[in-house]
N, C-alpha and C positions, 0 to 999 in steps of 0.2 A: 504494500500500500504506500502510495506517495501522495500526500496531501499538500496543496499549495493554496495560500490565501483563504483558507477555510476558517470558520469560526466555531469554537467549541465552548463559547461563553456559557456559564451556568450548567454545562453538561455534567451528568452523573456518570462517571466512568470508573467508579470505585471497584477495586478488586480485579480489574482486567489484567491480562497478560499479553504484552506486545513484543513481537520479535521481528527484527529486520525492517521495521517501518521507518518512514521518513516524513518529516513535517517541515514545511518552509513557509515562513511568515504567517503562521497560524496563531489564533488567539484562544488561549485557554483561561482567560480571565474568569475568576470566581468558580472555576470548575471543581467538582468533587473528584479528586484523583487519589483518595485515600486507598492505601494498599495496592496501588498500581505496580505492576512488575514489568520492567522493560529490559530487553537484551538486544544489543547491536542495533539500537535505534538511533536516529539522527534528528535533532530539532535545530533548525537554523532560523535565526531572527524571529523566534516565537516569544509570545508574551504570556506570563504566568501570574499576572497581577491578581492578588487575592485568592489564588488557587490553594487548595488544601492537598498537600502531598504527604500528609502524615502516614507513617508506617509503610511508605512506598520503598521499593528496592530497585536499583538500576545497576546493570552490569554491562560494561563495555558500550555504554551509551554516550553520545556526544550532545551537549547543549551548547551550540555555537552562537555567540552574540545574542543570547536570550535575555529577557528582562524579567526579573523576579522582584515584585514589589508587594510587600505585606503578604508574602507567600508563607504558608505554614509548612515547616519541614520536620515537625516533631517525630523523632525516632525513624527518620528516613535514612537509607543506606545507599551510598554510591561507591561502587567498586570498579576500578579500572576505567573510570569515566573521564571525559574531557568537558570542562566548562569554559573553554577558550573564549575570552572577550565578553563573557556574560556579566550582567550587573545585578547586584543584590541591594535592595533598598528596604529598610525597615522590616527585615525578615527575621523570624524566630529561628535561630540556628543552633541554640544551645544543646539540643539533643541529636543533632545530625552526626552520622558516622561516615567518614571519608577514608577510603583505602585506595592507594595507588592511583590517585586522581590528580589530573592536571588542571590547575587553576591559573594558568598563565593569562595575563592581561585582564583578569577579572576586576571588577569594581566592587569592593566590599567595605568602603569607607564607613566608619562608625559601627561596624558590626560587632555584636557581642559573641566572642568566641572563647570565653573564659573556660579554662579547664578541659578543652577538647584535645583529643588525640589526633594530632596533625603530623605525625611522624612521616618523613620521607615524601611529603607532598611537594608539588611544584607550584610555587607562587611567583614565578618569574614575571617581573614588571607589573605585578598586581598592585592595585591601589588599596592599601591597608591603613590609610591615614585615619587617625582617631579610633582605630579598632581596639577593643578590649581583649587582649590575649593573655591576661594574667593567668599564671599557673598552667598554661597550655604546654603540651608536649610537642615541640617543634624539632626534635632531634632529626638530623640528616635532611631537613627540609631545604629546598632550594628557593631562597628569597633574593636571588640576584636581580638587581634593578627594581625591586619592590619599593614602593613609596610607603614609608613607615612614620610619616610626620605625626608626632604626638601619639603614636601607638603605645599602648600600655602593655609592656612585656615583663612587668615585675613578677619574679618567681617562675618565669617560664623556663623550660629546659631547651637550650639552644645548642647543645653539644652536637658537633658535626654539621650544624646548619651553615649554609653559605649566605653571607650577608655582605653588602657593600659598605664602604666607609660612611656614605651618607646615612644609611640606616642606623649605623652605630652611633651617629651623632644625633639624629632626629628622634629616635625612639626612647621611651622611658624604660631603662634596663636595670633599675635598682633591684638587687636580689636575684637577677636572672642567673641561671646556671650555664656556664660556658666552658669550652675546652681552651687549652693554652693558645692555639693559633688565633681564636676569636678574641681572647683577652689581649694578645699582642696587637691585633688589628684595632681593637677598641682604644688601646693606649695611643697608638699611632694616629688614629682619627681625631683624638683629642689633643694632639700636639705634644705628646710625651715622647721622650727619647729613652728607649730601653737598651741598656748596656749589659753585656754578658759579665 
């Protein structure tokens, strides 16, 4: 199935299983997508404003340049997915589970991601400005080029994470757990000279 410019506003699609489907410029605003299961699906430039994705599970599914506004993600699970270029505005993300997922170029400014397991995820060039990432597990995450202006990373675990100098200056890192290379990069970013 390949849907283009179709509207699924207010549709009740709860509990369905979709495999190999593609949707382009489709509108899922206020749709009931609770318990939806997708595998190898592609959503391009789709809108999920006000949609309910609670308890949904997505495997190897791509959400490319999609818009999620006031979308409910409670206990949703994304495994091996891509969210390239998608935007999240006022979404409840505290219970979401992300595994091996690519969040490159996503817009997640001001998102509440406290205490989430974000290990090994790719956030390359993502906008994480003003995000609350306190106590999050970001071990081995790729934050190269990510915008972290005023992001709250207190007590986050950043061991093995890849961070740019700008991120180390702009984010709030008090109490964050880091490895030696990140500690040295932090010192250098703040103008310190480290001698052996």
